[in-house]
Biotite code that builds the C-alpha atoms (Angstrom):
import biotite.structure as struc

atoms = struc.array([
    struc.Atom([-16.772, -2.012, 6.186], chain_id="A", res_id=1, res_name="MET", atom_name="CA", element="C"),
    struc.Atom([-16.259, -2.355, 2.433], chain_id="A", res_id=2, res_name="ASP", atom_name="CA", element="C"),
    struc.Atom([-13.814, -4.635, 0.659], chain_id="A", res_id=3, res_name="GLY", atom_name="CA", element="C"),
    struc.Atom([-11.171, -1.973, 0.094], chain_id="A", res_id=4, res_name="LEU", atom_name="CA", element="C"),
    struc.Atom([-11.254, -1.003, 3.774], chain_id="A", res_id=5, res_name="GLU", atom_name="CA", element="C"),
    struc.Atom([-10.805, -4.672, 4.743], chain_id="A", res_id=6, res_name="LYS", atom_name="CA", element="C"),
    struc.Atom([-7.874, -4.998, 2.340], chain_id="A", res_id=7, res_name="LEU", atom_name="CA", element="C"),
    struc.Atom([-6.287, -1.816, 3.736], chain_id="A", res_id=8, res_name="LYS", atom_name="CA", element="C"),
    struc.Atom([-6.514, -3.158, 7.290], chain_id="A", res_id=9, res_name="LEU", atom_name="CA", element="C"),
    struc.Atom([-5.252, -6.591, 6.257], chain_id="A", res_id=10, res_name="GLN", atom_name="CA", element="C"),
    struc.Atom([-2.189, -5.129, 4.532], chain_id="A", res_id=11, res_name="VAL", atom_name="CA", element="C"),
    struc.Atom([-1.611, -2.669, 7.378], chain_id="A", res_id=12, res_name="ALA", atom_name="CA", element="C"),
    struc.Atom([-1.606, -5.569, 9.850], chain_id="A", res_id=13, res_name="ASN", atom_name="CA", element="C"),
    struc.Atom([0.708, -7.647, 7.681], chain_id="A", res_id=14, res_name="GLU", atom_name="CA", element="C"),
    struc.Atom([3.182, -4.776, 7.371], chain_id="A", res_id=15, res_name="THR", atom_name="CA", element="C"),
    struc.Atom([2.945, -2.133, 10.103], chain_id="A", res_id=16, res_name="LEU", atom_name="CA", element="C"),
    struc.Atom([1.095, -4.318, 12.574], chain_id="A", res_id=17, res_name="GLY", atom_name="CA", element="C"),
    struc.Atom([3.690, -7.054, 12.412], chain_id="A", res_id=18, res_name="ARG", atom_name="CA", element="C"),
    struc.Atom([6.566, -4.563, 12.514], chain_id="A", res_id=19, res_name="GLU", atom_name="CA", element="C"),
    struc.Atom([5.103, -2.561, 15.405], chain_id="A", res_id=20, res_name="MET", atom_name="CA", element="C"),
    struc.Atom([3.682, -5.634, 17.173], chain_id="A", res_id=21, res_name="LYS", atom_name="CA", element="C"),
    struc.Atom([0.154, -4.153, 17.234], chain_id="A", res_id=22, res_name="LYS", atom_name="CA", element="C"),
    struc.Atom([-3.181, -5.182, 15.842], chain_id="A", res_id=23, res_name="GLU", atom_name="CA", element="C"),
    struc.Atom([-4.482, -2.446, 13.577], chain_id="A", res_id=24, res_name="ILE", atom_name="CA", element="C"),
    struc.Atom([-8.226, -1.838, 13.585], chain_id="A", res_id=25, res_name="THR", atom_name="CA", element="C"),
    struc.Atom([-10.496, 0.821, 12.126], chain_id="A", res_id=26, res_name="THR", atom_name="CA", element="C"),
    struc.Atom([-10.404, 2.524, 15.533], chain_id="A", res_id=27, res_name="ASP", atom_name="CA", element="C"),
    struc.Atom([-6.612, 2.809, 15.841], chain_id="A", res_id=28, res_name="ASN", atom_name="CA", element="C"),
    struc.Atom([-5.564, 2.905, 12.158], chain_id="A", res_id=29, res_name="TYR", atom_name="CA", element="C"),
    struc.Atom([-4.932, 6.671, 12.032], chain_id="A", res_id=30, res_name="GLU", atom_name="CA", element="C"),
    struc.Atom([-3.100, 6.800, 15.372], chain_id="A", res_id=31, res_name="SER", atom_name="CA", element="C"),
    struc.Atom([-0.840, 3.864, 14.418], chain_id="A", res_id=32, res_name="VAL", atom_name="CA", element="C"),
    struc.Atom([-0.010, 5.568, 11.100], chain_id="A", res_id=33, res_name="LEU", atom_name="CA", element="C"),
    struc.Atom([0.767, 8.796, 12.950], chain_id="A", res_id=34, res_name="GLU", atom_name="CA", element="C"),
    struc.Atom([2.999, 6.910, 15.379], chain_id="A", res_id=35, res_name="GLU", atom_name="CA", element="C"),
    struc.Atom([4.849, 5.269, 12.482], chain_id="A", res_id=36, res_name="LYS", atom_name="CA", element="C"),
    struc.Atom([5.225, 8.594, 10.650], chain_id="A", res_id=37, res_name="LYS", atom_name="CA", element="C"),
    struc.Atom([6.847, 10.114, 13.733], chain_id="A", res_id=38, res_name="LEU", atom_name="CA", element="C"),
    struc.Atom([9.095, 7.072, 14.137], chain_id="A", res_id=39, res_name="GLU", atom_name="CA", element="C"),
    struc.Atom([10.283, 7.390, 10.527], chain_id="A", res_id=40, res_name="VAL", atom_name="CA", element="C"),
    struc.Atom([10.655, 11.167, 10.949], chain_id="A", res_id=41, res_name="ALA", atom_name="CA", element="C"),
    struc.Atom([12.882, 10.551, 13.947], chain_id="A", res_id=42, res_name="GLU", atom_name="CA", element="C"),
    struc.Atom([15.029, 8.106, 11.954], chain_id="A", res_id=43, res_name="GLU", atom_name="CA", element="C"),
    struc.Atom([15.407, 10.780, 9.262], chain_id="A", res_id=44, res_name="LEU", atom_name="CA", element="C"),
    struc.Atom([16.216, 13.519, 11.792], chain_id="A", res_id=45, res_name="GLY", atom_name="CA", element="C"),
    struc.Atom([12.960, 15.400, 11.124], chain_id="A", res_id=46, res_name="LEU", atom_name="CA", element="C"),
    struc.Atom([10.915, 14.748, 14.270], chain_id="A", res_id=47, res_name="LYS", atom_name="CA", element="C"),
    struc.Atom([12.072, 17.853, 16.159], chain_id="A", res_id=48, res_name="GLU", atom_name="CA", element="C"),
    struc.Atom([11.225, 20.078, 13.197], chain_id="A", res_id=49, res_name="LYS", atom_name="CA", element="C"),
    struc.Atom([7.737, 18.548, 12.937], chain_id="A", res_id=50, res_name="ILE", atom_name="CA", element="C"),
    struc.Atom([7.178, 19.113, 16.638], chain_id="A", res_id=51, res_name="GLU", atom_name="CA", element="C"),
    struc.Atom([8.355, 22.737, 16.442], chain_id="A", res_id=52, res_name="SER", atom_name="CA", element="C"),
    struc.Atom([6.749, 23.906, 13.157], chain_id="A", res_id=53, res_name="VAL", atom_name="CA", element="C"),
    struc.Atom([4.032, 21.285, 12.521], chain_id="A", res_id=54, res_name="GLY", atom_name="CA", element="C"),
    struc.Atom([3.366, 19.085, 9.509], chain_id="A", res_id=55, res_name="TRP", atom_name="CA", element="C"),
    struc.Atom([1.829, 21.953, 7.536], chain_id="A", res_id=56, res_name="GLU", atom_name="CA", element="C"),
    struc.Atom([5.153, 23.832, 7.545], chain_id="A", res_id=57, res_name="ASN", atom_name="CA", element="C"),
    struc.Atom([7.298, 20.922, 6.389], chain_id="A", res_id=58, res_name="MET", atom_name="CA", element="C"),
    struc.Atom([8.594, 20.937, 2.834], chain_id="A", res_id=59, res_name="THR", atom_name="CA", element="C"),
    struc.Atom([7.197, 18.567, 0.247], chain_id="A", res_id=60, res_name="THR", atom_name="CA", element="C"),
    struc.Atom([10.619, 16.954, 0.029], chain_id="A", res_id=61, res_name="LYS", atom_name="CA", element="C"),
    struc.Atom([10.700, 16.314, 3.778], chain_id="A", res_id=62, res_name="GLU", atom_name="CA", element="C"),
    struc.Atom([7.246, 14.789, 4.044], chain_id="A", res_id=63, res_name="VAL", atom_name="CA", element="C"),
    struc.Atom([7.902, 12.890, 0.812], chain_id="A", res_id=64, res_name="GLY", atom_name="CA", element="C"),
    struc.Atom([10.896, 11.209, 2.436], chain_id="A", res_id=65, res_name="LYS", atom_name="CA", element="C"),
    struc.Atom([8.731, 10.132, 5.345], chain_id="A", res_id=66, res_name="ILE", atom_name="CA", element="C"),
    struc.Atom([5.899, 8.958, 3.097], chain_id="A", res_id=67, res_name="GLY", atom_name="CA", element="C"),
    struc.Atom([8.327, 7.138, 0.842], chain_id="A", res_id=68, res_name="GLY", atom_name="CA", element="C"),
    struc.Atom([9.740, 5.211, 3.779], chain_id="A", res_id=69, res_name="GLN", atom_name="CA", element="C"),
    struc.Atom([6.249, 4.232, 4.906], chain_id="A", res_id=70, res_name="MET", atom_name="CA", element="C"),
    struc.Atom([4.089, 4.067, 1.828], chain_id="A", res_id=71, res_name="GLY", atom_name="CA", element="C"),
    struc.Atom([6.406, 2.177, -0.465], chain_id="A", res_id=72, res_name="GLY", atom_name="CA", element="C"),
    struc.Atom([6.170, -1.022, 1.499], chain_id="A", res_id=73, res_name="HIS", atom_name="CA", element="C"),
    struc.Atom([2.476, -0.729, 2.336], chain_id="A", res_id=74, res_name="ILE", atom_name="CA", element="C"),
    struc.Atom([1.451, 0.338, -1.167], chain_id="A", res_id=75, res_name="GLY", atom_name="CA", element="C"),
    struc.Atom([3.546, -2.362, -2.789], chain_id="A", res_id=76, res_name="GLY", atom_name="CA", element="C"),
    struc.Atom([1.959, -5.039, -0.639], chain_id="A", res_id=77, res_name="GLN", atom_name="CA", element="C"),
    struc.Atom([-1.527, -3.728, -1.417], chain_id="A", res_id=78, res_name="MET", atom_name="CA", element="C"),
    struc.Atom([-0.849, -3.838, -5.178], chain_id="A", res_id=79, res_name="VAL", atom_name="CA", element="C"),
    struc.Atom([0.484, -7.397, -4.888], chain_id="A", res_id=80, res_name="LYS", atom_name="CA", element="C"),
    struc.Atom([-2.668, -8.450, -3.036], chain_id="A", res_id=81, res_name="LYS", atom_name="CA", element="C"),
    struc.Atom([-4.959, -6.781, -5.581], chain_id="A", res_id=82, res_name="LEU", atom_name="CA", element="C"),
    struc.Atom([-3.151, -8.456, -8.496], chain_id="A", res_id=83, res_name="VAL", atom_name="CA", element="C"),
    struc.Atom([-3.290, -11.804, -6.732], chain_id="A", res_id=84, res_name="SER", atom_name="CA", element="C"),
    struc.Atom([-7.028, -11.398, -6.086], chain_id="A", res_id=85, res_name="MET", atom_name="CA", element="C"),
    struc.Atom([-7.660, -10.447, -9.717], chain_id="A", res_id=86, res_name="ALA", atom_name="CA", element="C"),
    struc.Atom([-5.672, -13.434, -10.967], chain_id="A", res_id=87, res_name="GLU", atom_name="CA", element="C"),
    struc.Atom([-7.617, -15.764, -8.681], chain_id="A", res_id=88, res_name="ALA", atom_name="CA", element="C"),
    struc.Atom([-10.906, -14.463, -10.084], chain_id="A", res_id=89, res_name="GLN", atom_name="CA", element="C"),
    struc.Atom([-9.878, -14.869, -13.709], chain_id="A", res_id=90, res_name="MET", atom_name="CA", element="C"),
    struc.Atom([-11.202, -17.981, -15.393], chain_id="A", res_id=91, res_name="ALA", atom_name="CA", element="C"),
    struc.Atom([-8.449, -20.315, -16.544], chain_id="A", res_id=92, res_name="PRO", atom_name="CA", element="C"),
    struc.Atom([-8.068, -20.281, -20.327], chain_id="A", res_id=93, res_name="VAL", atom_name="CA", element="C"),
    struc.Atom([-6.349, -23.018, -22.293], chain_id="A", res_id=94, res_name="GLU", atom_name="CA", element="C"),
    struc.Atom([-3.434, -22.084, -24.554], chain_id="A", res_id=95, res_name="ASP", atom_name="CA", element="C"),
    struc.Atom([-5.357, -23.334, -27.588], chain_id="A", res_id=96, res_name="GLU", atom_name="CA", element="C"),
    struc.Atom([-8.168, -20.829, -26.974], chain_id="A", res_id=97, res_name="VAL", atom_name="CA", element="C"),
    struc.Atom([-5.643, -17.992, -26.651], chain_id="A", res_id=98, res_name="ILE", atom_name="CA", element="C"),
    struc.Atom([-3.886, -19.053, -29.858], chain_id="A", res_id=99, res_name="ASP", atom_name="CA", element="C"),
    struc.Atom([-7.214, -19.234, -31.738], chain_id="A", res_id=100, res_name="ASP", atom_name="CA", element="C"),
    struc.Atom([-8.144, -15.755, -30.490], chain_id="A", res_id=101, res_name="SER", atom_name="CA", element="C"),
    struc.Atom([-4.804, -14.322, -31.565], chain_id="A", res_id=102, res_name="LYS", atom_name="CA", element="C"),
    struc.Atom([-5.134, -15.902, -35.014], chain_id="A", res_id=103, res_name="LYS", atom_name="CA", element="C"),
    struc.Atom([-8.664, -14.556, -35.375], chain_id="A", res_id=104, res_name="HIS", atom_name="CA", element="C"),
    struc.Atom([-7.473, -11.029, -34.494], chain_id="A", res_id=105, res_name="LEU", atom_name="CA", element="C"),
    struc.Atom([-4.505, -11.249, -36.861], chain_id="A", res_id=106, res_name="GLU", atom_name="CA", element="C"),
    struc.Atom([-6.799, -12.285, -39.748], chain_id="A", res_id=107, res_name="ASP", atom_name="CA", element="C"),
    struc.Atom([-8.970, -9.168, -39.377], chain_id="A", res_id=108, res_name="LYS", atom_name="CA", element="C"),
    struc.Atom([-8.210, -6.347, -41.841], chain_id="A", res_id=109, res_name="PRO", atom_name="CA", element="C"),
])
């Protein structure tokens, strides 16, 4: 499992897993997402339509509402984690070094 896959599972467990009281693994990831999609669809009054016409016959607007309810929180958490990881890997730089670099760039024609 690569790093991005590990991050995806970590964020999924911190968001959906906690909310749904389930541990999310590579084996059940897709089925848990499907379960959550149907739960959100039901909240939005779309579950019966999905069951009668299937996902492929839903409008973009309808599936977008479902995805927006789900993905916003998960995606936002993943971005926060990625930014945090990048910041942790950056070498600390003293203000004086930054100021010297800015001055050097300003002096260039």
